[in-house]
Each structure stands twice: as C-alpha cells, then as structure tokens.
C-alpha positions as CSV (number, residue, x, y, z in Angstrom):
1,M,225.6,36.5,109.3
2,E,224.6,32.9,108.9
3,P,227.2,30.2,107.9
4,R,227.2,29.1,104.3
5,T,225.7,25.7,103.7
6,H,226.6,23.2,101.1
7,R,224.0,21.8,98.7
8,N,223.8,18.7,100.9
9,G,222.8,20.9,103.8
10,T,226.0,20.7,105.9
11,D,227.7,23.8,107.2
12,A,230.7,25.1,105.2
13,A,232.5,25.5,108.5
14,S,232.2,21.8,109.2
15,D,233.9,20.6,106.1
16,G,237.2,20.3,107.9
17,A,238.9,23.3,106.3
18,G,237.3,25.8,108.6
19,E,236.6,28.2,105.7
20,A,233.6,28.8,103.5
21,V,233.5,27.0,100.2
22,P,233.7,29.4,97.3
23,P,230.7,29.4,95.0
24,P,230.9,27.3,91.9
25,A,232.6,28.8,88.8
26,P,230.3,30.3,86.2
27,P,229.7,28.0,83.2
28,P,232.1,28.5,80.3
29,P,230.8,30.5,77.4
30,M,228.8,28.6,74.8
31,S,231.0,26.5,72.6
32,S,231.1,27.0,68.9
33,V,229.9,23.4,68.2
34,N,227.1,24.6,66.0
35,A,229.0,27.5,64.5
36,P,229.7,27.4,60.7
37,P,233.3,26.6,59.8
38,P,235.6,29.7,59.6
39,F,236.2,29.1,55.8
40,L,232.4,29.5,55.1
41,V,232.2,32.6,57.4
42,K,235.1,34.2,55.6
43,T,233.6,33.4,52.2
44,Y,230.2,34.8,53.2
45,D,231.9,38.0,54.6
46,M,233.9,38.4,51.4
47,V,230.9,38.0,49.1
48,D,228.6,40.1,51.3
49,D,230.9,43.0,51.6
50,A,229.9,45.8,49.2
51,A,233.5,47.0,49.0
52,T,234.4,43.7,47.2
53,D,231.7,43.9,44.5
54,K,234.4,44.7,41.9
55,F,235.7,41.2,42.4
56,V,232.8,39.1,43.7
57,S,229.1,39.7,44.4
58,W,225.8,37.9,44.9
59,G,223.9,36.6,41.9
60,A,220.5,38.0,41.0
61,A,218.5,35.5,43.1
62,N,221.0,35.6,46.1
63,N,221.6,31.9,45.8
64,S,224.8,32.2,43.9
65,F,227.8,34.4,43.8
66,V,229.8,35.6,40.8
67,V,233.6,36.1,40.7
68,W,233.8,38.8,38.0
69,N,237.5,38.5,37.1
70,P,239.0,35.3,38.5
71,P,242.7,36.2,38.1
72,E,242.2,39.5,39.9
73,F,240.0,37.9,42.5
74,A,242.6,35.3,43.2
75,R,245.5,37.7,43.2
76,D,244.0,40.7,45.0
77,L,241.1,39.7,47.1
78,L,241.4,36.0,48.1
79,P,244.6,36.4,50.2
80,K,242.8,39.0,52.3
81,Y,240.2,36.5,53.5
82,I,241.8,33.0,52.9
83,K,245.4,31.9,53.5
84,H,246.2,31.4,49.9
85,N,245.6,32.9,46.4
86,N,244.8,29.7,44.5
87,L,241.3,29.9,42.9
88,F,241.1,26.2,42.3
89,S,241.9,25.5,46.0
90,F,239.2,27.9,47.0
91,V,236.7,26.1,44.8
92,R,237.9,22.7,46.1
93,Q,237.4,24.0,49.7
94,L,233.9,25.2,48.8
95,N,233.2,21.8,47.5
96,T,233.9,20.2,50.8
97,Y,231.2,22.3,52.5
98,V,228.6,23.1,49.9
99,L,227.0,21.5,46.9
100,F,227.3,23.8,44.0
101,T,227.6,24.1,40.3
102,C,230.3,26.0,38.7
103,S,230.2,27.6,35.3
104,V,232.6,29.9,33.5
105,S,231.3,32.3,30.9
106,F,233.0,33.8,27.9
107,N,233.4,37.1,29.5
108,F,235.6,35.3,32.0
109,K,233.5,35.3,35.1
110,L,233.1,32.4,37.5
111,V,229.6,31.7,38.8
112,L,229.0,29.5,41.8
113,K,225.5,28.5,42.4
114,M,224.4,26.8,45.6
115,L,222.2,23.8,45.2
C-alpha cells in the first residue's frame, strides 16, 4: 500500500503527526438560498390541494385563487397551514411577496389574482 499524499505532493506521513490525513469532508447540502419563502410554499400547497377545494381553489385561468367562504377559510383551514387564523394578516403577508389584486364578490368570496 502506498502512503497517502497531500495535494501539494508531500507524504501524509511526513506532516509531523505520523498518521494519514483524513479526506476532506463532503460539501454541505445545497442551501435554500433560491428556495421560495415558506409562507409562499404553504400557500401554494394549501391552494393546490384538492382536499381544500371547499375553502380555496385555483381560478379558471390558474393565475388566481378563490377563497370561497372567507370566514370558514380563516377559521377552519388557515390555521392548518399558517400560524394564525386572521384573513387580513394572510392577505397582508401575500402582499409582501406577490403583486395581486383583491376583489370581494356579493356571494362572499375573495378572489386573489396574481399580476
């Protein structure tokens, strides 16, 4: 068996310690620098889940989502995904990440359209 050599060409045994140098540690996993914020991931998961269509679903063109009954949405669904049940705080958080328009119709649904 041949002695290990350092990248500079010297023998590992000649480094003064008398033992081979362990190989370098593997690089850490890729960071989440380019990952979307958790709030947006949770919102997407909530809207995209077919089981939540009673509360929230994609609009016809898939560039908006509709909250069908805002009080039920805030009370029953929002706390399962977000740490609160305040609809206006949810809309305010959305506003920090995404440009959108918000409209409320007479049948009490909230439509958020991404611009």
